[in-house]
N, C-alpha and C positions, 0 to 999 in steps of 0.2 A: 645317152646311154652310158651306164657306169660299167667299166670293165672289171671282171673278177679276176684275181690272181690266177695264173695258169694251174696252180696245184688244186683249185676248187672245181675246175671243169671236170665233168664226169668222165670224159674220155682219158683225161690226164690221170684222174685217180685209177681208172682200170688199167691203163699202161703202166702205171706205177707198180701195181701188184703183179703184172707180168714180168716186168724188169726183175723186181725182188725174187719172185718164185723161179724165174729162169736162171738167175745168178746162183741160187741155192741148188737147183737141179743139177747145174754142171759142176759146181765148185764144193758143194757140201757146206758153204759158210753162208752167214747172213750178210747181205749188202748193208742193212742198218744195224746199228748197235743195239736197238732195243725192239721190244713188241709193242704193237699199237692197238688201242681198243677199237678203232674204226678205220675203214679203208680211206676215208679222207684224211685222218691222223697220219696214216702211213704216206699218203701222198704228199702231205705237207713236209713231213720228216725228210723224204727223199729230195723233195724240191729245195728244202734248205740245207740239206747236208754240206758241209764245208769241202768235200771233194767233188770235183766235176764228175757228172754222169750224163752221157749222150747216147742217143740211139737213132737209128735210121732204119727205113723199111726195107722192102725187097724189089723196089723199082730197078729197071735196067741201070740207071744212073741214080743210086740211092738218095733220098731226099731225108735230111734229119726231121725227125718227128718228136723228139724230146731233148731237152737239155735242162738240167736244172739250174738254179741261180748262179751256182759256182761256174758252170760251163757258159752261161750267158756272159758273166763278167769277164771270164778268161778270154773268150772269142770275141768280146766287145759286140754282142748281138742284143736285139730285143727279140721277144717271144715271137711275133709275127715274121720277122726276118729269118729266124732260126728255122722255122717250120716250112720254109721255101728254099733252103739252101741245100745244094747237093752236099753230101758229107764228104766227098773228095776234096772239097774246097777248104777243108779244115787243115789240110797239109799244102806245102808249096808245091807247084807242078813238078819240079824235079824229084821230090820225094814221094809222089804220089803212088808210083810202082811198088816202092817198098812197102808202103801202107797197105795197098791192095794183096800184097803177098802175105801179110800177117792177118789180114781178114779172111783170106781163103784158108789159112791153116786153122783159125778159129772155126770157120764154117764146117771144116772137114772133121775137126776133133770135139766140136761143142764149144770149146773155149780155148784160150791161150793166155798165159800169164807172163810177167817180167818183160813186156814190150816197152822199148824205149824209142823215142823219135823226136824230131823237131816238128812243131806245129806252128800255125801262123793265124793271127787273129784278123778280122776284117779291116783293121785299120793297118795291117802290115806288120804289127808286133810279133816277133818270133820268139818261141819258148820251147824249152826241152822238157818232154814228159819222161817220167820214170816209173818203172814197175807197174804199167798199165795192165789191166785185164780186160780182154775183149771176149764176149760171150754171145751166143746165138740166143734170140729172144724167141720164146714159144708161146703159142695160144694155149687155151684151156683143152684143145684136143691134141696138143704135142706137135702142132704143125709149126714150121719156122716162119716167122713173120718179120724177122729182122736181126739186126745185131746191135750190140750195146758196147760201151766202153767206159771204164772209170779208172782214176789214179789219184793217189794221195800226194805225190811228189812232182813238182814242176819248178822251172826257173826260167826267168826271162833272159834272153840272149840280147847282146848289143848290136 
């Protein structure tokens, strides 16, 4: 069986639209630099965007449900592993409470910006993220279905 790239999956294409529409809803800005002729083209553009984009659902211990290639590379994950990982594991245990506070602030306001923090890959590589934006992901009826984050700046820590 031939595996298709994640961005060609119908669910991923649909979720990519929700991520972009929700980002615009809360911030008034576009997540992507251009407009795309098809939903699949938008899905590919988001997946190949050089800045990490991640999202998780609304489970009691939220599970990551999307990560573009930049996020997969940074957290040293493959697509199937990402889709099973609790999002809290993107931060070290000692930093998870601070991460949770920022997620709660974003949930209350719809989004929060200028977040910085230390994250950790699945292999233990620590990195500092800067100026992150966290936002609530909405479905077509305006119901909250998760949260997402993106950032352009990060640096590896020794």
